[in-house]
C-alpha positions in Angstrom: 117.3 128.2 118.2 120.6 127.2 116.5 119.0 123.8 115.5 115.9 125.5 114.1 118.0 127.9 112.1 120.2 125.2 110.7 117.2 123.0 109.8 115.7 125.6 107.6 118.6 126.0 105.1 119.6 124.0 102.1 122.1 121.1 102.5 125.3 123.0 101.8 124.3 125.9 103.9 123.1 123.6 106.6 126.4 121.8 106.7 128.3 125.1 107.0 126.0 126.3 109.8 126.3 123.0 111.6 130.1 123.0 111.2 130.2 126.5 112.8 127.9 125.5 115.6 130.0 122.4 116.3 133.2 124.4 116.3 131.7 126.8 118.9 130.5 124.0 121.1 133.8 122.1 120.8 135.6 125.2 122.1 133.1 125.6 124.9 133.4 121.9 126.0 137.1 121.7 125.5 136.4 118.8 123.1 138.3 117.0 120.4 136.6 115.2 117.4 138.1 112.0 116.3 136.8 110.4 113.1 137.4 107.2 111.3 138.0 107.1 107.5 134.7 105.4 107.0 132.7 108.4 108.2 130.7 110.5 105.8 132.8 113.2 104.1 131.0 116.1 106.0 132.1 114.6 109.3 135.7 113.9 108.1 135.9 117.6 107.2 135.1 118.9 110.7 137.2 116.3 112.6 140.4 117.3 114.4 141.9 114.0 113.5 141.0 111.3 110.9 142.6 107.9 111.0 142.3 104.1 111.2 141.8 102.2 114.4 145.5 102.2 115.4 145.9 105.9 114.7 142.7 106.8 116.5 143.8 104.7 119.5 147.0 106.6 119.7 145.3 109.9 119.5 142.8 108.9 122.1 145.6 107.9 124.5 147.5 111.2 124.0 144.7 113.8 123.9 144.5 116.5 126.6 140.9 117.4 125.7 138.3 117.0 128.4 135.7 115.6 126.0 136.2 113.2 123.1 133.6 113.0 120.4 134.2 109.7 118.6 132.8 109.6 115.1 133.0 105.9 114.5 131.3 102.9 115.9 130.7 101.7 119.5 133.8 99.6 120.0 136.0 102.6 118.9 134.4 104.9 121.5 134.7 102.1 124.1 138.5 101.9 123.3 138.8 105.7 123.8 137.0 105.4 127.2 139.2 102.5 128.2 142.3 104.7 127.6 140.7 107.8 129.1 138.5 106.8 132.2 138.3 110.4 133.6 137.3 112.0 130.3 133.8 112.2 128.8 133.6 110.1 125.6 130.6 110.8 123.4 129.3 108.7 120.5 126.9 110.6 118.3 124.7 107.6 117.8 124.8 104.7 120.3 123.3 102.4 117.6 126.5 102.7 115.6 127.6 99.1 116.2 129.8 96.6 114.4 128.8 93.1 113.0 132.2 91.8 114.0 131.8 92.8 117.6 128.2 91.6 117.7 129.3 88.2 116.3 131.7 87.6 119.1 129.7 87.7 122.4 131.8 87.8 125.6 130.2 84.6 126.9 130.9 82.6 123.8 134.5 84.0 123.6 135.1 82.9 127.2 134.1 79.3 126.1 136.4 79.6 123.1 139.3 80.6 125.4 138.5 77.8 127.8 138.7 75.3 125.0 142.2 76.4 124.2 143.8 77.2 127.6 147.4 77.1 126.3 146.8 79.6 123.5 147.6 83.3 123.4 144.4 85.2 122.6 144.9 88.0 120.1 141.7 90.0 119.4 141.2 92.4 116.6 140.2 95.8 118.0 136.8 95.4 116.4 135.4 93.7 119.5 133.6 94.7 122.7 135.3 95.9 125.8 134.2 92.6 127.5 136.1 90.6 124.8 139.1 92.8 125.1 139.1 92.2 128.8 139.5 88.5 128.1 142.3 88.9 125.6 146.1 88.8 125.9 146.8 91.3 123.1 144.7 93.6 120.9 145.7 94.3 117.3 144.5 96.4 114.3 144.7 95.6 110.6 147.7 98.0 110.5 149.8 96.1 113.0 148.3 92.5 113.3 151.0 90.8 111.2 153.9 92.5 113.0 152.4 91.8 116.5 151.8 88.1 115.7 155.4 87.8 114.5 156.6 89.1 117.9 154.7 86.4 119.9 156.6 83.4 121.3 157.1 80.8 118.6 156.3 77.9 121.0 152.8 79.3 121.9 149.7 78.6 119.8 147.5 81.6 119.0 143.8 82.3 119.0 142.6 85.1 116.7 139.2 86.7 116.9 136.8 87.9 115.6 137.6 88.4 111.9 138.4 85.2 110.1 139.3 86.9 106.8 141.9 89.2 108.5 143.1 86.2 110.5 143.7 84.1 107.4 145.7 87.0 105.9 147.7 87.4 109.1 148.4 83.7 109.1 149.8 83.8 105.5 151.8 86.9 106.1 153.3 85.9 109.5 153.8 82.2 108.9 152.1 81.4 112.2 149.2 78.9 112.6 146.1 80.6 114.0 142.9 79.2 115.5 140.3 81.5 114.1 137.0 82.8 115.4 134.4 82.5 112.5 133.4 86.2 112.2 133.4 88.6 109.3 132.6 92.2 108.4 129.3 92.7 106.4 130.9 95.4 104.3 133.9 93.5 103.2 131.9 90.3 102.7 129.6 92.0 100.1 132.0 93.1 97.4 131.1 91.6 94.0 133.9 89.7 92.3 132.1 90.2 89.0 132.0 93.9 89.5 135.7 94.0 90.4 136.6 92.1 87.2 134.4 94.4 85.1 136.2 97.4 86.6 139.6 95.9 85.9 138.6 95.4 82.3 137.3 99.0 82.0 140.5 100.4 83.6 143.3 98.1 82.6 146.0 100.3 84.2 144.2 100.6 87.5 145.8 99.3 90.7 143.5 97.3 93.0 143.7 98.2 96.7 142.1 95.9 99.2 141.5 95.7 102.9 142.5 92.4 104.5 139.0 91.9 105.9 138.0 91.0 102.3 137.5 87.4 101.3 140.5 85.5 99.9 139.2 85.3 96.3 139.1 89.2 96.2 142.5 89.5 97.9 143.9 87.3 95.2 142.9 89.9 92.6 144.5 92.8 94.6 147.8 94.6 93.8 148.1 95.9 97.3 146.6 94.8 100.6 146.6 96.9 103.8 144.7 98.8 106.5 142.8 102.0 105.5 145.8 104.2 106.4 148.1 102.0 104.4 145.7 102.1 101.4 145.7 105.9 101.6 149.5 106.0 101.7 149.7 103.6 98.7 147.3 105.8 96.7 149.6 108.8 97.5 152.9 107.1 96.7 152.1 104.7 93.8 152.9 105.7 90.3 149.5 104.5 89.2 146.9 107.2 88.3 143.8 105.0 88.7 142.7 102.8 91.6 139.9 100.3 92.3 139.3 100.3 96.0 138.0 97.3 98.0 137.0 98.8 101.3 134.4 101.1 102.8 134.1 104.0 100.3 134.5 106.7 103.0 138.3 106.4 102.5 137.9 107.7 98.9 137.2 111.2 100.3 140.7 111.4 101.8 142.3 109.7 98.7 140.7 112.3 96.4 141.8 115.2 98.7 145.3 113.9 98.9 145.8 113.2 95.2 143.1 115.0 93.2 144.7 114.3 89.9 144.2 110.5 90.4 140.9 108.5 89.8 139.3 106.2 92.3 136.5 103.7 91.8 134.6 101.9 94.5 133.5 98.3 94.0 129.7 97.7 94.4 128.2 94.8 96.2 126.3 91.9 94.6 123.5 93.0 92.2 125.1 96.5 92.1 123.9 97.4 95.6 125.6 100.1 97.7 126.1 97.8 100.6 129.8 98.5 100.5 129.0 101.6 102.7 128.9 100.6 106.4 125.3 101.3 107.6 126.6 101.6 111.2 129.4 104.1 110.4 126.9 106.2 108.5 124.5 106.5 111.4 126.6 109.4 112.7 125.7 112.7 111.1 126.7 116.3 111.5 123.4 117.0 113.2 124.1 114.2 115.7 127.6 115.5 116.4 126.2 118.9 117.2 123.4 117.4 119.3 125.8 115.2 121.4 128.0 118.2 122.1 124.9 120.2 123.0 123.5 117.6 125.3 126.8 115.9 126.4 125.2 112.6 125.5 125.1 109.8 124.7 128.3 109.1 126.7 130.2 105.8 126.9 130.2 104.2 130.4 132.2 101.1 131.4 132.4 99.0 134.5 135.8 99.8 136.0 136.9 96.2 136.5 136.2 95.5 132.8 137.9 98.7 131.8 141.1 97.8 133.7 141.2 94.3 132.3 140.7 95.6 128.8 143.3 98.3 129.2 146.2 95.8 129.6 146.1 94.2 126.1 145.5 97.6 124.5 148.5 99.1 126.2 150.6 96.0 125.2 149.5 96.7 121.6 150.6 100.3 121.8 153.9 99.4 123.3 154.7 96.7 120.7 153.6 99.0 117.9 156.1 101.7 118.6 
């Protein structure tokens, strides 16, 4: 009945009705909604907490809710389940995957490790639970440089699966890294020509870039950091105009935080809108409502894999304090 009533209204009214229905179900299920900055604005607006991967990991580890609705992609919901084995973790759309995680299969990563038996394996959180289970330490774009700097200087390091982030960490930390050859489809598609055109149109603009971007784009940036650090920079910088090289979902929070400032997203090649992550955007308000209604789809993990994956995540959280 609720779904039918919602479905028959215009978009703004439908979002309001869905938000109210989600709030009621959330109370009934004793649930919390966690959302990544790359989710659509309507989902960000109904979330209990919005953050980047590190912030969301901390919230997942600390929550007392019985149900976690994770509005992000599959590896993020898996991480929440690794940290909360007795809780129900729901992902509104199980097809919400990640090209970085998909490009690093567990079997291939095992061979990669076997070829470098003396290396410390540092894996970006954008990987599957099975890859986390084979890793010595997990990192996010927020803490990768700091964590790598804390590792023993006499031990070589493997870094997977994002080679662009790995190269940036290598430059910032001064450590030599053996890189897995993966990349994010969103951060690989930004057009350098479009960025240069925006810089010409807005000469006073500050360029903010995520370290998953390719090097030739990072070379044009004024500030490089994780999504949360880009948001903080937008809030604290004296600049009034910003060109943003990351998934445009973050612009919603930037505009809410500093509405008097201007933000411009960089299109992909040929002016395409492929800077929006197609997997993040699979989650919708309707799917959030439905997953709370049905208590599905839920994330399930083999316990042995979960326990092995937990250790490098806990190490990350301890070293990031």
